N, C-alpha and C positions, 0 to 999 in steps of 0.2 A: 322330459329332460326339466330337473330341478333347477329352478332359479337361483340367484343368490340375490340380494334387493341392494340396490345403491340409492335410496330414496334422496331428491334434491331438489327442491322447490324450483330452483332455477333451472331445472333441465325441460319444465313440465312446457305444454305448448297450448297457447289459447286457441280455444274453438267459440263455435256460436252456443254451444250447450255448455262450457268449462273447459275445466282444465284436461288436457290427454298426457298420457306418458306415450312414449318409443321406446320399443323394446327391440334392441339387437341384439343379434348373435351372428358371428361369421366363420366362415370356414377358409381357411387359407389353402390354396396348393403352392407348396412351395418345390421348386426343383431340387432334388438333393444333388450336391456338389459332387462329383464322380467322373471319372474319364470315361465308362463303359454305363450302357445302361441297365435297367433291373433284372431282366432276363436275359440277354446276352450280352455280346463283347463290342457291340455297334458302338460309335464315337458319339459323345454328347455334346463335341463343340458347336458354340452357336454361329449359325453364318453360312452353311456349306450349301453346295449348289442342291437344289431340289433332288429329294431321293438319292442323294449321297451317303449318307449315313443310315442304309438299312441292311439289317441283315436280313436272313430267310427267316430267322424267328420274329422279328419284327414285322415281315409281310406275310404273317402266316402261312408259312407255306405248307403243305401237307406233311406230317411224319415230324413235325420240327418242334422240340419239348422245350421249355422254359429252364434254365438254370440260374439258381438266385446269383445274385451279387455279395457279396458279405459285406462291400466296402459301404454297400449301399442301406445294410442293415447297421452295420455301426454310425454311421451317421444318424439314421433312426434315434438309435439310441442315445447317442451324446443329445441331440435335439431334447429328447424326453428330459435326462438328466438336467438341462439346462433349463427346462422351465418346472423343474422340481418335482413333475411326473413320479407316477407308479410305473414303475418296466415291466412289462409282461413276458418273463419267460417263457412262456407257450403264446404262439398266435396262429394263425390259421389264415392261408391265403383262398379269397374265394373268386368264382366267378360272378361280375356283374354284367347282367345279360341286356345288352339293347343295341340299336341299329344306328352307325352313321357310317356314311361313305369312307371316312376316313380311318374308321375301325375295323381294320382288315379283319380280326379274327370273329367279329360280331358280339363278341362281350370282352370287356376291362379285367385282368386282374386287380382285385383291390382286396380290402379286409374289410369285414363288417363285424360280427357277434364278436371276434376274438383278435384285438388290432394289437401291435407292437407297444404300442403306449397307452396309458391308462391317465386318471385326472392328474391336473396338476393347476398351476398358477402362476398370472401374469399379473404385478402391481405396476400400476399407472400412477406417476407423480405430474401433479399440476404448479402451475407457475403461484398459485394463493397458498400453496403447502397441504392442498390436499391429496387423498389417497383414492385410488379405486380398484380393488381385487377382482380380476376378472378369473374366473374358472378357464382351465381347459378341458374339455369331455373326454377327448383321446385324441391321439396322432396313428395313424396308418398309412402303410406304404400302397402305393399304388402304381400302375402304369398309365403313362401319357398317352393321348392319341393321337393322332398326326393332323395335318391342317389341310383344310380345302381352302383352294383360291378362286375365287369369282371375278378376279380382275384382269386374267390374262390371256382371255378368248371372250369375244360377244356371244355366244352361243354354247359354249362348253365350260365345264368346272375342272380343274385339274387336284389332286390331291398329291402333297408331299408328307412323305412318310418318314423324314428325320426326326422328328418329335416322338414316331411311335415308340414304344416301350421305354421312354425316359423316365428313371425314379422320380415319382412327387411324392412328398409328404403332405397328407391333408392334415392340418390342425384344425379341428372344431372347437369353438368357444362357445361355453353354456351362454344363456339368456342374458348376460351380466349389464349389457353396456345401454345406455338411457340418453344418447346424445352423439350427434355426429361427430362432434369434438373428441368425445370417449373413443368413438371408432376408430377415428384418425389417430390417436394417440397410442392406440393398441395395435395397430397395423404398425405403425411407426416403432413401437418399442419391441414386437416380434422379431421385426425384421432386423433390430439392431442385434438381438440375443442370437439370431440365426447369425448372423455376419461374424458376431465374436467367437461363434463356435466354428465356423466356417461350414458349413453344412450346408449355406445354402447363398448365392451369391446377393439374391433379395433386389436382383434388376427388374425392376416389374416392366420397364419399357421393353424388354427382352423379352417377357411372359415368363420368367422363372420364377416370379412369385406373382398371383395374382388371387381373387379374391371373390368368394359368392356370399352378397351381406343379404341376411334374413332380416327383415322388419316386420313389425306388427306395431298397433299402437291399441291403449284400452284406456279408461280411466281409472285413477291411480288406486292402488291397491287391489283393483279386477284381476280376474283370471287372464292368462294371457289369451290375446286375438289371436286373427286368423295370419298368417304370414307371407308376404309375398319374398320369392328369392331374386334378386340381383345379381345376374350372372356375369361372369367373366370381366372383374373392375382390375386395372391395371394401374389408376391413379391414386396417390391418397388425396388428392384435391377434389376428384371426379366422386371419389366414394363420399366425402360430407356434402356433396351437393345433389347426389343422387339418394342419400338417405333424407335428406331434408324433405326433399320433392316430394317424395314416396312417403314419407310421415304426412305431409298437409294433405296429399291425394286421398288416401286414406281417411283420414279426418274426415275429410269433405263428403266423401262417398257415402260413409255410415249417418254425417249429421242429415245429407239429403235425403236419408231414410233408405240406402242399400244396403247391400254386403259386401263383404271382402271375399273375391274367392282364391284359394291356394292356390297360386300361378308363378310361373318363372317368367321374368320381365328383363330387359333390357334397358338401358342408358343411354339416351342420345347425347353425346356431348355439346351437338350444336345448337339442341333445343334447351337442354337441361332437366328434360323430363324422361320418365322410363316409360315404354310401354310394353303390352303382352306378347310374351312370345309363345308360350305354351302352357297347358295346364302342368300344374306341379306334379311330379310322380311322389308316390309313396313306396318306401322300402321293399314292400313285397312285388310290386311291379318289376324291379330287376329280376325276379327269381335267382337271388342270391344262391348258390351253394359250394362248399370246398372244390376247389380246383383239384381234378384228379391227379394231374401232373404234376403237383408241388407236394411233397410233404408237409407235415406242420412244422414251424419254425420255433428249434427252440435251442437255447442256449444256457451257460449255468451264472448262477449269479457273480462267481469269479471274473467271468468274462464283463460284466458290468463295471463290477468295481475297477478293473483294469481302466476301461474307459475312463469312468467316474475322476480315476486320477490324475489322467492325462488333460483334463478341461483345463481351457484358459479361465483367467479371471474375469467373471461375467458383469454386467454393466451395473446390477444393484450393489454386487460387492466393491466396486471400484467405486461407487458414488459414494459409499457409506466412508471408503479409505480417502479418499480426497476431501472428504468432510472434516475428518477426524485429524489425520495428518499435515494437510496442507491449510487447514482451517479455512474451507473454501465456505461460501453460503451453500445450501443444498440447492438452489436457483443454479449458479454457476459451475457448481458441480455436475449437476446433472445435463447441460449445455456441453459440456467437455465430454462425457462419457457417450455422448449419443453416437459417437464413432469412434472405432478402436483405436483407427489412425489418428484422429484428433487427441485421444486421450493420451495415446504414447509419443504423440507431438507435442502437448502441453507438458508433458513428465521431463523431457529433454529440456525443455526452457526452464523450468521450475526448479530442477535439482541444483541444489544448493545456493539458488536466491530468493528472493520475497516471492510467495508463491501466489499474493494478489496482484502483485504488479505482474507477472507473468500471466496470471488467469486473464486480468485487463486485456493486455496484448492480443492474447492470441484468440480470445471471444472477442471483442471488439475489431481490433484494426486489422491482423489477419484475417478472421472470418468476413469482416467488411470487405476488403479487397478483395478477397476471393471470389465473393459473392458475384463484385462487378466485373471479373474477369472470366465469371462462369467457370470456374475450376473446383476440382477438390483438392483435400488436403494435400494430398499423395504428389499434386500435381505444382503445390506452391513452388513460384521462385525465389520464394525466402526460405531457409530451412531452417530447422529448430536451433543446430547451433547457431547459426547466426543472430536470429531473434535475440538469443539467451545472450549472446556478449551485447546487443544493444541494451538490453536490460540493465546490462551489468556496467555501460557507461552511463545510464539514468542514476543507475545507484551509487555509484561511486563520483559522482557530482559533475563526471566531465561535459557531460551536456544538461540541458535543461529538457522536459517533457514534450516544450513545443517544439525545439529543434529537433529532438528524437522524433517527431512525426514528418519532420523534412526528410531525415537519413531514412527514414522507412520506405517513403517512397521512392527515393534515391535506389533502395536495396531493390525496390519491388520493380524498377524500370531496369535494371544494370546485373544486379545480382551479385553485386559488390559488397564485400566485408564493412560492418558498420563504422570500425576504427579507421579504418581507409578512407573513409568517406570523411569523416569529423576531419583527419590529418590534412587529408590534400585539400580541403574546401573552406579551411580554418574556423571551422562549427565550435571548438572548445568553448565550453562555458567559463566566461568569467567571474572568478569568484576572488580577486582584490578587490579589497572592501575599499581601498584607498582608490582604485579607479572607479569604480562605481558611485564612491562618496562625490566625487569632482563634476561628474555628470549630473548627480543630484543636483548639488549647489547649481550648475549653470540652470538646469531647468525651473528651479525654486525662483532664482533671479531675476528669472522671463518671465515669471507669471504670477506677479503681485495679486490679481484678481484671486485667481485660484486659491492662492495662500489663502486668503482672508477668508475665502469660501469654505475651505475644509476644516476650518476653525469650528463654524457649525454645523456643516455637514461633514462628519467625517466618514462617511461612505465615498466620498468624493476623493479618497485616497487614491483610489483604483486608477483615475483618469493619471496622476503623476504616475503610476507603477507603468503605467502602458506606453507613456511619455520616455522613461527610462529605458524601457525594452526595446521599443522603437527605434532609439538611440543606439543601442549596442546590439541592434540587429537581433535581438532576442537571446544574445548571447550572456545577457546578466542572469547571477543566480537570483531566481524570486525572492525567496527569502530572504537573502542579503540586503535585495532593492526595499523590501517591505521592510524589515528590521532599521534602517538608516533615514528612510522617508517618515517612521512613525517619530525616530528621535528629533530628526530636523522641524518635522511640523509639530511636535508635541502632541500627536496622535495616540492614543491607548487603544488598547487591544479591544476589539469587540466581545 
């Protein structure tokens, strides 16, 4: 497999014999969003009673033949298009032979030499403005296995076949990642793309998206080292921890004179360590051969073009538009497009309003509040329309930015409209310069020592601003307060 070099000295790991480079490739198993399984009409709904979503095909009953689910094929093509990858009009399903108690057939129907999707790219953006391009080697369709349950009985293991036959997209990256941070960013970006496309829900905690992480180490610019695969990771945070541990483990083994065995490992979330599971199989160990029950999968370019024409705006295109149309920073745009729901929410708030102010409220106050509440944006107690109204009240100077924060807190708690809150609680901003001037005069007269100090230390003007705002319960227009104080105290602009 050809690698794409992303050299970065900051990613090198110090060892006793010098610097080392970690090389990471990732295999994502993404459950296809479809009501039925890949080769049967059984339900894919999550959380059913054990063995309640199982057809005779899924249970591998004698004489039962697989029939391809066209929607799963369409979802794989959509995903390939979203990854800017080559769509193969001809692909083949193979039998991948291995034994597990929860694999009734004794083989998995997968794709090997002729996958449905070929090479593509995913571009990662980082806070410092740098980008990393990660190559996609392939995407192929395959059926999931069932699940062995070992905690139901002290002496027996049970098998639940609800997942057996569920359609998976295996998305294989090239070994282009050079740090745990890059790996986490890659999985996050890929999940975002899948969610935008609607081809996988990306719910890692439910197992509908999981990753196998291939890790090796080498001296910079050397040939690729021997890799170990960390299986079935379903947490981005734990993936980062597993990579960091495994890279350091391999470095220590090599520097102590040992060699790395190609093997499959598991990550123990309690200890933060990886441990050996089995020696790593090679492709020939699975005895791949074309499945005799399934014809080669063939479709036309017109079919692909029709799916392409119906794709939604994807994250990279949306980020570019947010930067250009709303004049947001690349970072702010990146935060907003990380979720399709968040980007839609922002656009509702920003339309016809100051986009920077809208962005600040969405990414700052709203996201912060939702994080504390443990809610997703789709569960927000404050609708996009209501937050837009709050931005209007700030923009037309009905309320100050400080009062707006108080109003927002009430909106979170009660769900009331901002204008109603402002009216009911008398929170309108004081813009009457005569009224403000009267309060300023009173504060100046009561504080002669501070008046003398501000003449030599102009920065202490802030003390007077604070006193005026306190006296008006934060309702005075801050700009008017500053202007009046500067005039009366004869303090120039900084």
